[in-house]
C-alpha positions as CSV (number, residue, x, y, z in Angstrom):
1,X,-2.1,-19.4,19.3
2,X,-3.8,-17.8,16.6
3,X,-6.5,-18.9,14.8
4,X,-6.1,-19.2,11.2
5,X,-8.1,-16.3,10.6
6,X,-6.6,-14.0,12.7
7,X,-3.3,-14.9,11.0
8,X,-4.2,-14.0,7.6
9,X,-3.2,-10.8,6.1
10,X,-6.3,-9.4,4.2
11,X,-6.6,-6.4,2.2
12,X,-7.3,-3.2,3.9
13,X,-10.2,-2.2,1.5
14,X,-13.7,-1.4,3.4
15,X,-15.8,-4.8,2.9
16,X,-13.0,-6.7,1.6
17,X,-12.1,-9.9,3.3
18,X,-9.6,-11.5,0.9
19,X,-5.9,-12.1,1.0
20,X,-3.6,-9.9,0.5
21,X,-0.8,-9.6,-2.1
22,X,0.7,-6.4,-2.4
23,X,1.6,-3.5,-0.3
24,X,0.8,-0.4,-0.7
25,X,3.3,1.4,0.8
26,X,2.4,5.6,1.2
27,X,2.6,8.8,3.4
28,X,1.4,12.4,3.6
29,X,3.9,14.6,3.1
30,X,2.5,17.5,4.5
31,X,2.5,15.5,8.2
32,X,5.4,12.6,8.1
33,X,9.2,12.7,6.6
34,X,10.0,10.3,4.3
35,X,10.9,7.6,6.6
36,X,7.3,7.6,7.9
37,X,6.1,4.8,5.8
38,X,2.1,4.0,6.1
39,X,1.2,0.4,4.3
40,X,-1.7,-0.5,3.5
41,X,-2.8,-4.3,2.6
42,X,-4.0,-5.1,-1.1
43,X,-5.3,-7.9,-3.0
44,X,-4.8,-7.7,-6.9
45,X,-8.7,-6.3,-7.0
46,X,-8.1,-3.2,-5.4
47,X,-4.6,-2.6,-5.6
48,X,-5.0,0.1,-8.3
49,X,-8.2,1.4,-6.3
50,X,-5.9,1.4,-3.1
51,X,-3.5,3.3,-5.2
52,X,-5.7,5.8,-6.9
53,X,-7.0,6.6,-4.1
54,X,-3.8,8.1,-2.5
55,X,-2.3,9.5,-5.3
56,X,-5.5,11.8,-6.0
57,X,-4.6,13.4,-3.1
58,X,-1.1,13.6,-3.6
59,X,0.2,11.1,-1.5
60,X,3.5,9.2,-2.5
61,X,2.9,5.6,-3.4
62,X,5.0,2.9,-3.3
63,X,2.9,-0.8,-4.6
64,X,5.5,-3.8,-3.8
65,X,4.9,-7.3,-3.8
66,X,3.7,-8.8,-0.6
67,X,7.3,-9.8,0.9
68,X,8.6,-6.6,-0.2
69,X,9.5,-3.4,2.0
70,X,10.7,-0.1,2.1
71,X,12.5,2.1,4.7
72,X,10.7,5.1,2.5
73,X,8.9,7.2,0.6
74,X,10.3,10.1,-1.3
75,X,7.7,12.9,-2.2
76,X,8.8,12.6,-5.9
77,X,7.7,8.6,-5.5
78,X,4.4,7.6,-7.6
79,X,4.9,4.1,-8.5
80,X,1.9,2.3,-10.8
81,X,1.1,-0.5,-9.4
82,X,0.8,-2.3,-12.9
83,X,3.7,-0.3,-14.8
84,X,6.5,0.9,-12.5
85,X,7.5,4.3,-11.3
86,X,5.6,6.8,-12.9
């Protein structure tokens, strides 16, 4: 049986132990096809930080609520977490 701390979904930002509320769906288009989705988890505080980190590297990103999953991240996808598609 998992302990409560082991079953929590926590933010992927280094050093953060806050509960995750968002999926930051992304991929590196130089090495992955659109259907290879990598996911970082984000709390409310670090959602924008993780989004900015990936988009400054020209990675396509889609931010979704924790319970919403995506099957692909197309090259043209850059979705701002606060306002929707860019």
